[in-house]
MIBA-865250 format. One record per residue (C-alpha): x, y, z; residue in one letter; residue number from 1. Coordinates in nm, 3 decimals, padded with zeros to 5 digits, m for minus. Each point is the difference from the previous one (the first is absolute). Layout:
<atom c1="X" c2="Y" c3="Z" residuo="A" num="NUM"/>
...
This chain:
<atom c1="00.476" c2="01.917" c3="00.104" residuo="X" num="1"/>
<atom c1="00.172" c2="m00.325" c3="00.085" residuo="X" num="2"/>
<atom c1="00.150" c2="00.162" c3="00.311" residuo="X" num="3"/>
<atom c1="m00.352" c2="00.113" c3="00.092" residuo="X" num="4"/>
<atom c1="m00.125" c2="m00.356" c3="m00.050" residuo="X" num="5"/>
<atom c1="00.280" c2="m00.146" c3="00.220" residuo="X" num="6"/>
<atom c1="m00.059" c2="00.272" c3="00.264" residuo="X" num="7"/>
<atom c1="m00.367" c2="m00.083" c3="00.002" residuo="X" num="8"/>
<atom c1="00.077" c2="m00.370" c3="00.048" residuo="X" num="9"/>
<atom c1="00.237" c2="00.084" c3="00.289" residuo="X" num="10"/>
<atom c1="m00.259" c2="00.228" c3="00.161" residuo="X" num="11"/>
<atom c1="m00.273" c2="m00.259" c3="m00.033" residuo="X" num="12"/>
<atom c1="00.224" c2="m00.270" c3="00.155" residuo="X" num="13"/>
<atom c1="00.086" c2="00.222" c3="00.292" residuo="X" num="14"/>
<atom c1="m00.365" c2="00.107" c3="00.045" residuo="X" num="15"/>
<atom c1="m00.126" c2="m00.355" c3="m00.001" residuo="X" num="16"/>
<atom c1="00.304" c2="m00.130" c3="00.193" residuo="X" num="17"/>
<atom c1="00.073" c2="m00.249" c3="m00.280" residuo="X" num="18"/>
<atom c1="00.317" c2="m00.095" c3="m00.190" residuo="X" num="19"/>
<atom c1="00.049" c2="00.181" c3="m00.330" residuo="X" num="20"/>
<atom c1="00.011" c2="m00.344" c3="m00.166" residuo="X" num="21"/>
<atom c1="m00.360" c2="m00.069" c3="00.110" residuo="X" num="22"/>
<atom c1="m00.112" c2="00.330" c3="m00.165" residuo="X" num="23"/>
<atom c1="00.191" c2="m00.085" c3="m00.314" residuo="X" num="24"/>
<atom c1="m00.159" c2="m00.345" c3="m00.017" residuo="X" num="25"/>
<atom c1="m00.346" c2="00.154" c3="00.040" residuo="X" num="26"/>
<atom c1="00.062" c2="00.248" c3="m00.284" residuo="X" num="27"/>
<atom c1="00.147" c2="m00.266" c3="m00.219" residuo="X" num="28"/>
<atom c1="m00.303" c2="m00.223" c3="00.051" residuo="X" num="29"/>
<atom c1="m00.232" c2="00.290" c3="m00.073" residuo="X" num="30"/>
<atom c1="00.175" c2="00.094" c3="m00.324" residuo="X" num="31"/>
<atom c1="m00.003" c2="m00.360" c3="m00.107" residuo="X" num="32"/>
<atom c1="m00.370" c2="m00.006" c3="00.072" residuo="X" num="33"/>
<atom c1="m00.057" c2="00.308" c3="m00.208" residuo="X" num="34"/>
<atom c1="00.195" c2="m00.161" c3="m00.295" residuo="X" num="35"/>
<atom c1="m00.215" c2="m00.312" c3="00.024" residuo="X" num="36"/>
<atom c1="m00.320" c2="00.216" c3="m00.009" residuo="X" num="37"/>
<atom c1="00.100" c2="00.183" c3="m00.300" residuo="X" num="38"/>
<atom c1="00.150" c2="m00.305" c3="m00.186" residuo="X" num="39"/>
<atom c1="m00.299" c2="m00.214" c3="00.072" residuo="X" num="40"/>
<atom c1="00.093" c2="m00.354" c3="m00.100" residuo="X" num="41"/>
<atom c1="00.373" c2="m00.054" c3="m00.023" residuo="X" num="42"/>
<atom c1="00.318" c2="m00.090" c3="00.182" residuo="X" num="43"/>
<atom c1="00.053" c2="00.086" c3="00.359" residuo="X" num="44"/>
<atom c1="00.174" c2="00.330" c3="00.042" residuo="X" num="45"/>
<atom c1="00.277" c2="00.043" c3="00.261" residuo="X" num="46"/>
<atom c1="00.110" c2="00.341" c3="00.118" residuo="X" num="47"/>
<atom c1="00.326" c2="00.106" c3="00.159" residuo="X" num="48"/>
<atom c1="00.075" c2="00.334" c3="00.158" residuo="X" num="49"/>
<atom c1="00.361" c2="00.102" c3="00.062" residuo="X" num="50"/>
<atom c1="00.043" c2="00.107" c3="00.356" residuo="X" num="51"/>
<atom c1="00.293" c2="00.219" c3="m00.092" residuo="X" num="52"/>
<atom c1="m00.127" c2="00.179" c3="m00.308" residuo="X" num="53"/>
<atom c1="m00.373" c2="m00.045" c3="00.010" residuo="X" num="54"/>
<atom c1="00.000" c2="m00.141" c3="m00.345" residuo="X" num="55"/>
<atom c1="m00.292" c2="m00.227" c3="m00.084" residuo="X" num="56"/>
<atom c1="00.027" c2="m00.284" c3="m00.238" residuo="X" num="57"/>
<atom c1="m00.278" c2="m00.250" c3="m00.096" residuo="X" num="58"/>
<atom c1="00.063" c2="m00.331" c3="m00.176" residuo="X" num="59"/>
<atom c1="m00.149" c2="m00.328" c3="m00.089" residuo="X" num="60"/>
<atom c1="00.165" c2="m00.337" c3="00.033" residuo="X" num="61"/>
<atom c1="m00.009" c2="m00.285" c3="m00.248" residuo="X" num="62"/>
<atom c1="00.126" c2="m00.354" c3="00.048" residuo="X" num="63"/>
<atom c1="00.190" c2="m00.168" c3="m00.280" residuo="X" num="64"/>
<atom c1="m00.175" c2="m00.332" c3="m00.100" residuo="X" num="65"/>
<atom c1="00.009" c2="m00.264" c3="m00.269" residuo="X" num="66"/>
<atom c1="m00.361" c2="00.047" c3="m00.100" residuo="X" num="67"/>
<atom c1="m00.188" c2="00.321" c3="00.068" residuo="X" num="68"/>
<atom c1="m00.336" c2="m00.037" c3="00.156" residuo="X" num="69"/>
<atom c1="m00.060" c2="00.350" c3="00.132" residuo="X" num="70"/>
<atom c1="00.159" c2="00.282" c3="m00.202" residuo="X" num="71"/>
<atom c1="m00.046" c2="00.238" c3="00.296" residuo="X" num="72"/>
<atom c1="00.218" c2="m00.211" c3="00.220" residuo="X" num="73"/>
<atom c1="00.223" c2="m00.201" c3="m00.226" residuo="X" num="74"/>
<atom c1="00.226" c2="00.023" c3="m00.307" residuo="X" num="75"/>
<atom c1="00.186" c2="m00.268" c3="m00.202" residuo="X" num="76"/>
<atom c1="00.373" c2="m00.035" c3="m00.001" residuo="X" num="77"/>
<atom c1="00.045" c2="00.151" c3="m00.344" residuo="X" num="78"/>
<atom c1="m00.182" c2="00.317" c3="00.098" residuo="X" num="79"/>
<atom c1="00.180" c2="00.019" c3="00.329" residuo="X" num="80"/>
<atom c1="00.337" c2="m00.017" c3="m00.171" residuo="X" num="81"/>
<atom c1="m00.086" c2="00.314" c3="m00.191" residuo="X" num="82"/>
<atom c1="00.010" c2="00.188" c3="00.334" residuo="X" num="83"/>
<atom c1="00.258" c2="m00.210" c3="00.183" residuo="X" num="84"/>
<atom c1="00.252" c2="m00.203" c3="m00.204" residuo="X" num="85"/>
<atom c1="00.061" c2="m00.259" c3="00.270" residuo="X" num="86"/>
<atom c1="m00.365" c2="m00.055" c3="00.097" residuo="X" num="87"/>
<atom c1="m00.091" c2="m00.342" c3="00.109" residuo="X" num="88"/>
<atom c1="m00.321" c2="m00.192" c3="00.077" residuo="X" num="89"/>
<atom c1="m00.152" c2="00.108" c3="00.337" residuo="X" num="90"/>
<atom c1="00.182" c2="00.334" c3="m00.001" residuo="X" num="91"/>
<atom c1="m00.210" c2="00.296" c3="00.092" residuo="X" num="92"/>
<atom c1="00.054" c2="00.310" c3="m00.206" residuo="X" num="93"/>
<atom c1="m00.121" c2="00.353" c3="00.101" residuo="X" num="94"/>
<atom c1="m00.140" c2="00.251" c3="m00.240" residuo="X" num="95"/>
<atom c1="m00.052" c2="00.359" c3="00.102" residuo="X" num="96"/>
<atom c1="m00.347" c2="00.141" c3="m00.081" residuo="X" num="97"/>
<atom c1="m00.102" c2="00.362" c3="m00.041" residuo="X" num="98"/>
<atom c1="m00.246" c2="00.163" c3="00.231" residuo="X" num="99"/>
<atom c1="m00.360" c2="00.003" c3="m00.136" residuo="X" num="100"/>
<atom c1="m00.058" c2="00.332" c3="m00.169" residuo="X" num="101"/>
<atom c1="m00.375" c2="m00.005" c3="00.078" residuo="X" num="102"/>
<atom c1="00.038" c2="m00.074" c3="00.363" residuo="X" num="103"/>
<atom c1="m00.320" c2="00.165" c3="00.121" residuo="X" num="104"/>
<atom c1="m00.193" c2="00.061" c3="00.316" residuo="X" num="105"/>
<atom c1="m00.091" c2="m00.360" c3="00.057" residuo="X" num="106"/>
<atom c1="00.372" c2="m00.111" c3="m00.019" residuo="X" num="107"/>
<atom c1="00.083" c2="00.277" c3="00.240" residuo="X" num="108"/>
<atom c1="m00.266" c2="m00.095" c3="00.240" residuo="X" num="109"/>
<atom c1="00.102" c2="m00.365" c3="m00.016" residuo="X" num="110"/>
<atom c1="00.359" c2="00.096" c3="00.072" residuo="X" num="111"/>
<atom c1="m00.107" c2="00.217" c3="00.294" residuo="X" num="112"/>
<atom c1="m00.215" c2="m00.277" c3="00.152" residuo="X" num="113"/>
<atom c1="00.286" c2="m00.253" c3="m00.030" residuo="X" num="114"/>
<atom c1="00.239" c2="00.244" c3="00.173" residuo="X" num="115"/>
<atom c1="m00.244" c2="00.067" c3="00.283" residuo="X" num="116"/>
<atom c1="m00.083" c2="m00.366" c3="00.051" residuo="X" num="117"/>
<atom c1="00.374" c2="m00.098" c3="00.011" residuo="X" num="118"/>
<atom c1="00.074" c2="00.274" c3="00.244" residuo="X" num="119"/>
<atom c1="m00.291" c2="m00.098" c3="00.223" residuo="X" num="120"/>
<atom c1="00.125" c2="m00.367" c3="m00.005" residuo="X" num="121"/>
<atom c1="00.361" c2="00.115" c3="00.075" residuo="X" num="122"/>
<atom c1="m00.116" c2="00.218" c3="00.295" residuo="X" num="123"/>
<atom c1="m00.206" c2="m00.294" c3="00.135" residuo="X" num="124"/>
<atom c1="00.301" c2="m00.220" c3="m00.029" residuo="X" num="125"/>
<atom c1="00.217" c2="00.256" c3="00.182" residuo="X" num="126"/>
<atom c1="m00.253" c2="00.035" c3="00.285" residuo="X" num="127"/>
<atom c1="m00.031" c2="m00.377" c3="00.032" residuo="X" num="128"/>
<atom c1="00.376" c2="m00.042" c3="00.031" residuo="X" num="129"/>
<atom c1="00.017" c2="00.249" c3="00.286" residuo="X" num="130"/>
């Protein structure tokens, strides 16, 4: 399936005359948007897709601070050192998150709209550069 995914990315890039990286960025943004939809309030989710394997990983970032004001974005030094022994103030730690199990129709539609919007923007940018 991952090979099919990478093949679809390559075909879409060729069809739209865009770099594969542009397609990857659009899909990553779409998946992050779908995560945010399902997660409602919470930390910002970042998504990475491996261009070689097609593996998709989603993660949140937390900054190490002296005093936590927002638990979605920050963690204290003591907690950070449970995950990274040499953590220091202002370090940014990444934590992988699992895909939402109840990603439904709305999340899929949101992801689709984000991909289409990003592709349109990229195509306009490519035409403008010519």
